[in-house]
KEFI-313445 format. One line per 3 residues: for each residue x, y, z of N, C-alpha, C, O. Coordinates in steps of 0.05 Angstrom, whole numbers, plus 5000, padded with zeros to 4 digits. Atoms other than C-alpha are relative to their C-alpha. Layout:
N
X Y Z X Y Z X Y Z X Y Z; ... .
This chain:
269
4986 4976 4992 5175 5828 2706 4980 5022 5006 4988 5043 5018; 5020 4978 4997 5111 5869 2707 4985 5000 5026 4969 5018 5030; 5015 5001 4975 5085 5849 2776 5008 5022 5019 5031 5032 5018 .
4995 4980 4980 5079 5900 2831 5020 4990 5021 5018 4966 5029; 4981 5007 4979 5135 5900 2883 4986 4999 5027 4971 5016 5033; 5009 5000 4972 5118 5878 2954 5012 5024 5015 5034 5032 5009 .
4990 4977 4985 5125 5935 3003 5026 4994 5015 5043 5011 5018; 4976 5008 4986 5177 5896 3042 5025 5001 4982 5047 5008 4991; 4977 4999 5018 5221 5891 2980 5008 5029 4994 5031 5035 4992 .
4994 4972 5004 5215 5965 2966 5016 5012 5023 5034 5028 5019; 4986 4991 4977 5237 5978 3037 5029 4991 5000 5048 5007 5005; 4973 5010 5001 5298 5934 3029 5017 5015 4979 5040 5022 4984 .
4985 4986 5021 5317 5968 2964 5006 5028 5008 5029 5038 5003; 4995 4972 4991 5310 6038 2993 5022 5001 5021 5039 5019 5020; 4979 5000 4979 5353 6020 3053 5027 4993 4988 5047 5004 4996 .
4975 5008 5013 5405 5988 3008 5011 5024 4985 5036 5029 4985; 4990 4976 5014 5409 6052 2965 5011 5020 5019 5030 5034 5012; 4990 4980 4980 5419 6094 3028 5025 4991 5014 5041 5007 5023 .
4978 5010 4984 5471 6048 3059 5027 5001 4987 5047 4998 5000; 4974 4998 5014 5524 6056 3006 4997 5000 4970 4975 5004 4959; 5000 4999 5029 5543 6054 2933 4987 4975 4988 4993 4953 4996 .
5010 5022 5016 5503 6011 2885 5019 4995 4977 5026 5014 4962; 4981 5006 5021 5551 5976 2837 4988 5009 4973 4965 5002 4966; 5009 4992 5027 5546 6007 2767 4998 4976 4982 4981 4975 4965 .
4999 5024 5017 5564 5941 2735 5004 4975 5017 5023 4973 5031; 4999 5026 4987 5550 5872 2763 5003 4979 4979 4988 4978 4959; 4997 5024 5017 5574 5809 2729 4994 4975 5017 5002 4974 5040 .
5008 5024 4985 5547 5741 2748 5007 4975 4985 5001 4972 4961; 4996 5028 5010 5572 5670 2737 4978 4983 5011 4979 4977 5035; 5024 5014 4991 5507 5632 2741 5005 4970 5001 5002 4956 4980 .
4990 5027 4998 5531 5565 2766 4982 4983 5019 4971 4993 5038; 5013 5018 4982 5497 5504 2797 4973 4989 4990 4960 4976 5006; 5025 5010 5010 5437 5488 2753 4998 4970 5001 4979 4958 5010 .
5000 5029 5001 5457 5416 2743 5000 4987 5027 4986 4968 5032; 4999 5011 4973 5474 5403 2816 4974 5005 5015 4966 4988 5031; 5026 4995 4988 5409 5435 2838 4980 4979 4991 4965 4968 5008 .
5019 5020 5011 5371 5387 2793 5007 4972 5012 4989 4957 5020; 4992 5027 4990 5412 5326 2815 4993 4997 5029 4984 4975 5038; 5007 5001 4971 5401 5343 2889 4971 4994 5004 4963 4982 5024 .
5029 5005 4998 5326 5341 2876 4991 4976 4984 4967 4971 4982; 5007 5024 5016 5329 5278 2833 4987 5006 4974 4971 4990 4964; 5012 4991 5025 5310 5316 2770 5021 5000 4978 5045 5001 4983 .
4981 4997 5023 5341 5318 2700 5013 5027 5000 5001 5047 5010; 4985 4974 5001 5392 5373 2687 4983 5022 4988 4985 5045 4996; 5016 4979 5014 5343 5409 2641 4982 5014 5020 4975 5037 5016 .
5017 4987 4980 5299 5422 2702 5015 5022 5014 5003 5043 5021; 4983 4980 4988 5356 5460 2733 5003 5025 4982 5002 5048 4992; 4997 4978 5019 5366 5502 2671 4974 5016 4998 4974 5040 4996 .
5026 4987 5002 5292 5517 2666 4994 5017 5025 4985 5040 5023; 5004 4985 4975 5289 5538 2739 5019 5024 5001 5012 5045 5012; 4980 4979 5000 5351 5580 2729 4990 5025 4984 4998 5047 4990 .
5011 4978 5015 5313 5622 2678 4983 5018 5018 4982 5043 5014; 5016 4984 4981 5266 5644 2734 5018 5019 5017 5010 5041 5023; 4981 4983 4985 5326 5669 2773 5010 5023 4983 5013 5045 4993 .
4991 4979 5018 5350 5708 2713 4979 5022 4999 4986 5046 5002; 5021 4980 5001 5283 5743 2708 4999 5017 5025 4997 5042 5024; 5002 4985 4974 5282 5762 2782 5024 5018 5004 5021 5041 5013 .
4975 4984 4995 5355 5786 2784 5001 5023 4980 5009 5045 4988; 5001 4978 5020 5347 5827 2720 4982 5022 5010 4989 5046 5010; 5019 4981 4991 5286 5861 2748 5010 5015 5025 5008 5040 5026 .
4990 4987 4976 5317 5874 2816 5023 5019 4995 5024 5041 5006; 4977 4982 5006 5381 5903 2787 4990 5026 4987 5000 5047 4994; 5011 4976 5013 5341 5951 2743 4987 5018 5021 4989 5042 5019 .
5015 4985 4980 5299 5972 2803 5018 5016 5019 5012 5038 5027; 4982 4987 4979 5358 5989 2849 5020 5018 4988 5035 5031 5002; 4982 4981 5013 5398 6028 2797 5025 4989 4989 5043 5005 4982 .
4977 5011 5014 5449 5980 2769 4998 5008 4971 4976 5007 4959; 5000 4991 5028 5468 6006 2700 5008 4979 4980 4999 4980 4957; 4991 5022 5018 5501 5944 2670 4999 4974 5016 5009 4972 5038 .
5001 5027 4988 5487 5871 2685 5010 4981 4979 4997 4978 4958; 4990 5019 5019 5530 5819 2650 4997 4972 5011 5007 4966 5033; 5005 5027 4991 5508 5747 2655 5015 4980 4983 5013 4980 4958 .
4985 5020 5014 5553 5689 2637 4981 4977 4993 4976 4959 5009; 5023 5017 5007 5500 5651 2599 5009 4973 4987 4998 4952 4993; 4990 5024 5014 5539 5601 2555 5029 5005 4992 5034 5023 4976 .
4972 4996 5006 5614 5594 2552 5009 4984 4976 4996 4966 4966; 4988 5015 5022 5658 5571 2495 5004 4971 5008 5000 4953 4991; 4995 5027 4991 5675 5510 2537 4974 4984 5003 4974 4959 5002 .
5026 5015 4997 5600 5493 2545 4993 4985 4975 4976 4967 4976; 5005 5015 5024 5600 5469 2473 5009 4971 5002 5001 4954 4987; 4990 5027 4996 5637 5408 2499 4981 4982 5016 4986 4958 5018 .
5019 5016 4985 5577 5385 2540 4985 4981 4981 4986 4984 4957; 5015 5019 5017 5533 5327 2516 4981 5015 4981 4970 5035 4988; 5015 4987 5021 5497 5345 2451 4971 5006 5008 4960 5027 5002 .
5029 4996 4993 5427 5336 2481 4997 5023 5020 4977 5037 5019; 5001 4977 4981 5443 5385 2538 5004 5026 4985 4991 5046 4991; 4995 4976 5016 5471 5436 2489 4975 5008 4985 4967 5031 4984 .
5024 4995 5016 5409 5429 2446 4978 5012 5018 4963 5030 5011; 5020 4990 4980 5365 5439 2508 5006 5029 5007 4987 5045 5009; 4993 4973 4992 5403 5501 2528 4994 5020 4977 4985 5042 4982 .
5006 4983 5023 5396 5530 2458 4970 5005 4997 4961 5027 4991; 5029 4997 5001 5321 5517 2459 4990 5019 5022 4972 5035 5017; 5007 4982 4978 5315 5551 2527 5007 5029 4993 4992 5047 4999 .
4991 4973 5007 5354 5610 2502 4981 5012 4979 4974 5035 4980; 5018 4991 5021 5311 5615 2440 4973 5009 5011 4962 5030 5004; 5026 4995 4988 5247 5612 2480 5001 5025 5018 4982 5042 5018 .
4997 4977 4982 5273 5663 2531 5001 5026 4984 4989 5046 4992; 4997 4976 5017 5292 5713 2476 4972 5007 4989 4965 5031 4988; 5026 4994 5011 5223 5706 2445 4980 5010 5021 4964 5028 5016 .
5020 4993 4979 5185 5711 2511 5006 5026 5014 4988 5040 5023; 4993 4978 4983 5224 5766 2545 5007 5027 4986 5008 5047 4999; 4992 4975 5015 5242 5817 2490 4981 5022 5005 4989 5045 5010 .
5020 4979 4996 5177 5855 2496 5000 5011 5028 4998 5035 5032; 5000 4990 4973 5181 5858 2571 5025 5016 5007 5024 5036 5021; 4976 4984 4997 5253 5882 2570 4995 5028 4988 5003 5048 5000 .
5005 4974 5014 5230 5936 2522 4981 5017 5017 4985 5041 5020; 5019 4985 4983 5172 5956 2567 5013 5011 5025 5004 5031 5036; 4986 4992 4976 5219 5961 2626 5025 5017 4994 5042 5022 5012 .
4979 4981 5008 5268 6006 2587 5028 4987 5004 5047 5001 5011; 4974 5014 4997 5324 5953 2589 5010 4993 4972 4996 4981 4956; 4987 5006 5026 5372 5947 2531 5014 4974 5001 5030 4969 5020 .
4986 5026 5001 5396 5878 2511 5024 5002 4981 5022 5011 4958; 4976 5003 5016 5467 5868 2486 5012 4973 5004 5003 4958 5022; 4988 5027 4998 5511 5807 2476 5029 5002 4993 5038 5018 4977 .
4972 5003 5007 5584 5789 2476 5006 4971 4996 4993 4953 5007; 4993 5028 5005 5618 5727 2450 5001 4994 4970 4996 5012 4954; 4999 5009 5028 5626 5688 2386 4972 4992 4991 4965 4969 4988 .
5028 5003 5007 5554 5697 2365 4996 4983 4975 4976 4969 4972; 5002 5015 5025 5567 5666 2296 5000 4970 5005 4992 4955 4987; 5000 5029 4994 5576 5598 2330 4973 4990 5009 4968 4966 5010 .
5027 5008 4991 5503 5598 2354 4983 4991 4976 4988 4999 4954; 5018 5008 5022 5448 5564 2314 4987 5024 4987 4982 5044 5000; 5011 4977 5015 5419 5610 2260 4975 5011 5012 4971 5035 5013 .
5025 4991 4988 5351 5613 2293 5004 5016 5025 4990 5036 5030; 4994 4985 4975 5381 5635 2359 5012 5027 4993 5006 5047 5005; 4988 4974 5009 5423 5688 2323 4979 5020 4992 4980 5043 4999 .
5021 4982 5010 5361 5716 2290 4984 5011 5023 4979 5036 5024; 5016 4990 4977 5321 5720 2355 5016 5019 5017 5006 5039 5027; 4983 4983 4985 5380 5751 2390 5002 5028 4987 4999 5048 5001 .
4997 4974 5014 5390 5805 2337 4973 5015 5000 4973 5039 5002; 5026 4987 4999 5315 5818 2336 4995 5013 5027 4985 5036 5029; 5004 4990 4972 5313 5827 2412 5018 5024 5005 5009 5043 5017 .
4982 4978 4996 5374 5872 2411 4991 5025 4985 4992 5047 4994; 5010 4978 5016 5345 5914 2356 4975 5013 5012 4972 5037 5012; 5025 4990 4988 5278 5920 2391 5006 5018 5025 4991 5037 5030 .
4994 4986 4974 5311 5945 2456 5023 5020 4998 5032 5031 5018; 4975 4984 5004 5368 5986 2426 4999 5028 5011 5020 5039 5017; 5002 4972 4991 5342 6054 2448 4994 5003 5030 4990 5025 5039 .
5007 4999 4972 5327 6036 2520 5024 5009 5017 5047 5005 5010; 4980 4986 4985 5365 6073 2575 5003 4992 5029 5023 4998 5042; 5000 5005 4971 5349 6046 2644 5023 4982 5009 5037 4988 5028 .
4978 5018 4994 5398 5988 2645 5007 4984 4975 4990 4980 4957; 4991 5018 5022 5439 5946 2597 5003 4972 5011 5018 4967 5030; 4997 5029 4994 5430 5871 2603 5018 4988 4978 5010 4986 4955 .
4980 5010 5018 5491 5841 2571 5004 4970 5004 5013 4962 5026; 4998 5029 4996 5490 5766 2559 5025 4989 4985 5029 4995 4961; 4976 5012 5012 5555 5728 2546 4993 4973 4989 4987 4954 5004 .
5008 5024 5014 5542 5674 2495 5023 4989 4983 5035 5005 4967; 4977 5012 5014 5594 5626 2466 5024 5018 5005 5039 5026 4987; 4980 4981 4991 5642 5670 2505 5021 4987 5017 5015 4969 5033 .
4979 5006 4981 5708 5661 2539 5020 5024 5001 5024 5037 4980; 4982 4978 4997 5757 5712 2566 5025 4997 4982 5034 5017 4970; 4976 5004 5016 5817 5681 2530 4994 5004 4970 5009 5015 4955 .
5008 4995 5028 5779 5680 2464 4998 5030 4994 5007 5039 4973; 5003 4972 5004 5762 5753 2473 5027 5014 4997 5030 5031 4980; 4974 4987 5001 5834 5774 2487 5015 4991 4975 5028 5008 4963 .
4987 5009 5024 5859 5731 2430 4990 5015 4975 5006 5024 4958; 5011 4985 5023 5811 5765 2381 5009 5029 5000 5014 5040 4979; 4990 4973 4998 5832 5833 2407 5029 5002 4990 5036 5021 4976 .
4972 5000 5008 5906 5816 2397 5003 4996 4970 5020 5009 4957; 4999 5004 5029 5893 5792 2326 4993 5026 4986 5006 5034 4966; 5009 4975 5012 5857 5857 2310 5023 5021 5002 5028 5035 4983 .
4979 4981 4996 5913 5899 2339 5025 4993 4983 5038 5011 4972; 4977 5009 5017 5966 5857 2303 4996 5008 4971 5015 5016 4958; 5006 4991 5028 5931 5872 2237 5004 5030 4997 5013 5039 4976 .
4997 4971 5001 5931 5946 2253 5030 5007 4998 5038 5026 4984; 4971 4996 5001 6006 5943 2265 5011 4992 4972 5027 5006 4960; 4991 5010 5027 6016 5902 2201 4992 5020 4978 5008 5024 4959 .
5009 4981 5020 5976 5954 2162 5013 5028 5005 5008 5047 4990; 4986 4976 4993 6019 6008 2195 4981 5024 5008 4988 5047 5005; 5018 4979 4990 5958 6045 2222 5007 5008 5029 4999 5030 5038 .
4989 4993 4973 5991 6043 2292 5028 4988 5002 5036 4972 4985; 4975 5013 4993 6058 6027 2322 4997 4988 5028 4978 4994 5042; 5003 5014 4974 6071 5984 2383 4998 5019 5023 4984 5013 5043 .
5001 4981 4977 6082 6044 2428 4973 5014 5003 4968 5026 5024; 5027 4989 4997 6010 6066 2414 4982 4983 5018 4962 4993 5027; 5017 5019 4986 5984 6006 2452 5003 5004 5030 5025 5002 5041 .
5000 4999 4970 5965 6017 2525 4975 4985 5009 4960 4973 4993; 5023 5015 4989 5912 5988 2571 4973 5010 4988 4956 4994 4982; 5025 4989 5011 5858 6035 2545 4996 4990 4971 4974 4984 4963 .
5002 5009 5028 5874 6015 2473 4991 4971 4998 4974 4964 4981; 5008 5028 4999 5867 5941 2490 4971 4998 5008 4955 4983 4995; 5028 5001 4991 5802 5954 2527 4980 5007 4977 4958 4997 4976 .
5017 4991 5022 5774 5989 2465 4997 4979 4978 4981 4981 4960; 5001 5021 5020 5786 5925 2425 4986 4975 5012 4984 4954 4998; 5014 5022 4988 5748 5880 2473 4970 5002 4994 4960 5023 4986 .
5028 5000 5006 5675 5860 2465 4984 5018 5019 4961 5025 5013; 5014 4983 4981 5657 5902 2526 5007 5030 4996 5004 5046 5014; 4993 4972 5006 5681 5967 2493 4976 5018 5007 4954 5013 4999 .
5021 4981 4992 5642 6025 2522 4987 4994 5027 4972 5010 5038; 5011 5008 4973 5624 5987 2587 5022 5006 5021 5045 5004 5016; 4980 4999 4977 5657 6003 2654 5006 4971 5008 4990 4953 5005 .
4993 5026 4989 5694 5945 2685 4981 4993 5022 4971 5011 5036; 5018 5007 4979 5651 5905 2733 5009 5009 5028 5033 5006 5034; 4993 4993 4972 5649 5932 2804 4998 4975 5017 5013 4971 5036 .
5006 5023 4984 5622 5866 2831 4996 4976 4982 4980 4976 4963; 5004 5026 5014 5628 5794 2806 4988 4981 5021 5000 4976 5042; 5014 5020 4983 5579 5744 2837 5003 4973 4987 4998 4970 4963 .
5000 5027 5010 5590 5670 2830 4983 4983 5019 4987 4983 5043; 5017 5017 4983 5537 5621 2855 5012 4972 5001 5030 4965 4986; 4994 5029 4996 5544 5548 2878 5025 4995 5015 5034 4972 5018 .
4977 5004 4982 5605 5560 2922 5026 4994 4987 5046 4988 5001; 4974 5005 5014 5659 5551 2869 5017 5025 5000 5007 5047 4996; 4981 4978 4998 5721 5594 2876 5018 5001 4975 5042 4996 4976 .
4984 4996 5025 5743 5605 2803 4984 5018 4982 4960 5022 4985; 5012 4981 5018 5729 5654 2747 4991 4988 4974 4976 5000 4959; 5009 5015 5023 5719 5602 2693 5002 5015 4973 4983 5015 4957 .
4995 4988 5026 5749 5643 2636 4981 5022 4994 4973 5026 4971; 5020 4979 5003 5701 5701 2647 5012 5028 5004 5022 5033 5026; 4991 4972 4998 5720 5774 2634 5027 5003 5012 5031 5019 5031 .
4973 5001 4987 5793 5760 2649 5014 5027 5001 5027 5033 5021; 4987 4974 5000 5818 5829 2629 4984 5019 5018 4996 5035 5033; 5017 4979 4988 5759 5868 2658 4998 4998 5031 4992 5018 5044 .
5004 5003 4971 5759 5839 2729 5025 5004 5017 5027 4995 5039; 4975 4996 4986 5829 5862 2749 4996 5012 5028 5010 5005 5047; 5005 4987 4974 5800 5905 2806 4971 4996 5009 4961 5012 5025 .
5028 5005 4993 5730 5875 2812 4999 4986 5028 5016 4970 5034; 5005 5013 4974 5704 5855 2881 4984 4974 4994 4966 4973 4978; 5013 5026 5004 5683 5781 2885 4981 4994 5024 4986 5001 5047 .
5018 5010 4980 5624 5752 2922 4992 4971 4992 4980 4967 4971; 5005 5028 5005 5618 5676 2926 4976 4991 5017 4977 4994 5042; 5023 5009 4985 5550 5648 2945 4998 4969 4998 5003 4958 4977 .
5003 5029 5000 5539 5575 2965 4974 4992 4987 4970 4968 4981; 5026 5006 5011 5469 5579 2936 5002 4993 4970 5016 5007 4955; 5001 5007 5029 5457 5543 2869 4983 5022 4985 4965 5033 4997 .
5012 4978 5015 5435 5591 2814 4969 4998 5000 4956 5019 5003; 5029 5000 5000 5362 5566 2811 4987 5011 5025 4964 5019 5025; 5010 4989 4974 5354 5588 2884 5010 5028 5006 5004 5039 5027 .
4989 4973 4995 5391 5654 2877 4981 5021 4990 4977 5025 4966; 5020 4980 5006 5339 5708 2880 5008 5027 5012 5030 5030 5022; 4993 4972 4993 5337 5782 2897 5011 5004 5028 5028 5021 5032 .
4989 4996 4973 5349 5776 2972 5029 4992 5001 5045 5004 5016; 4972 5007 5001 5414 5740 2957 5016 5021 4985 5039 5027 4992; 4987 4978 5014 5431 5795 2907 5005 5024 5019 5027 5035 5019 .
4997 4978 4981 5419 5848 2961 5022 4994 5020 5038 5011 5028; 4978 5008 4981 5465 5808 3008 5027 5005 4987 5046 5015 5000; 4975 4996 5015 5520 5810 2955 5007 5030 4998 5030 5038 5002 .
4995 4971 5002 5512 5885 2945 5006 5012 5027 5024 5030 5029; 4994 4990 4973 5511 5898 3020 5028 4993 5007 5042 5010 5018; 4972 5009 4994 5576 5859 3026 5019 5018 4984 5040 5027 4994 .
4983 4982 5017 5605 5901 2968 5002 5027 5013 5024 5039 5012; 5000 4973 4988 5586 5965 3004 5019 5002 5024 5027 5024 5031; 4982 5000 4977 5629 5945 3063 5029 4997 4993 5046 4996 5010 .
4973 5003 5009 5691 5936 3021 5014 5027 4997 5001 5047 4993; 4984 4977 5005 5747 5987 3017 5015 4995 4974 5033 4979 4973; 4988 5003 5027 5767 5993 2943 5022 5019 4997 5018 5043 4992 .
4977 4983 5000 5837 6020 2942 5014 5004 4973 5027 5024 4968; 4989 4998 5026 5858 6007 2870 5030 5005 5001 5041 5022 4986; 4971 4997 4998 5931 6001 2891 5010 5021 5020 5033 5023 5026 .
4993 4979 4981 5929 6060 2939 5000 4988 5029 4993 4965 5033; 5003 5008 4972 5932 6057 3015 4976 5015 5012 4966 5034 5000; 5025 4990 4988 5873 6072 3061 5001 5030 5004 4981 5044 5000 .
4998 4972 4993 5900 6140 3081 4996 5019 4976 4990 5042 4979; 5003 4984 5025 5897 6164 3008 4971 5003 4992 4964 5019 4975; 5028 5000 5009 5823 6151 3003 4984 5019 5019 4987 5018 5043 .
5017 4983 4983 5773 6203 3027 4974 4984 5006 4969 4963 4995; 5023 5014 4991 5708 6184 3060 4980 4994 4978 4967 4973 4978; 5019 5005 5022 5667 6191 2997 5009 4977 4982 4992 4962 4973 .
4990 5022 5017 5712 6142 2959 4995 4974 5014 4989 4954 5002; 5003 5025 4985 5707 6091 3015 4971 4991 4999 4965 4967 4994; 5028 5007 5001 5631 6093 3017 4993 4979 5021 4976 4961 5015 .
5005 5021 4980 5631 6052 3082 4979 5010 5020 4984 5030 5034; 5020 4994 4980 5568 6054 3124 4990 4973 5012 4980 4956 4997; 5007 5025 4988 5555 5999 3174 4971 4999 5007 4964 5001 5031 .
5029 5001 4996 5480 5994 3165 4991 4972 4991 4995 4965 4968; 5009 5026 5008 5449 5925 3166 4970 5001 4992 4953 5012 5007; 5028 5000 5009 5385 5914 3126 4990 4971 4996 4967 4966 4990 .
5007 5028 5006 5386 5838 3120 5001 4984 5026 5017 4990 5044; 5001 5016 4976 5368 5787 3172 5025 4983 5003 5028 4968 5022 .
């Protein structure tokens, strides 16, 4: 993350910032590691290892262009059902990444947070995760939020259990519950909902990711497998986002020009 940016990349970033709104919160479903490896005749672990390089590049690029929150779907609740050797490999990669990248995240003023059932992770991974989050807790430039042992249904279920206990304890009544109250009981409390959700590998599904939070999120589906998804593809997704009209239930005539943020400026080949 510490290498100097090529002048051509700086130019692309500056043009992108001028052409429209930079999403405050980007969420990414990082899909296609296994298929990338299979296509190249390599073991699945090679795809996961290569995918780590994409994570590094995308994190750095997002921080550079002014994204404030980046949520990466790193390991889902359903991923525990994969073959044990693959799960073990993923946990080792995660452990190594946390050890290797915490200092650099800190140097780049990036705060690490996590959502999900963290208690289900191996103890060693939990320790490294908590150490990395503690080391970066005061950083302000961007929040890198990794979803681990996470699923949207699990998150909503946990929120409902918590709210049910509050009703049972008579600290609230049912009429106190609104959308804001539910959002405050989710693991993303304090985060804005994602402006843009990117999914790689060409799949058209949300895979149990941020089910409550993506009600008005713009989607961008890339055919590129995650190990090949680098910053130019990210810029393409953001450029596409800038051309959207986000009405949030309104009609076009109700939106002023500033809300639309539409500028037909092309910066990508």
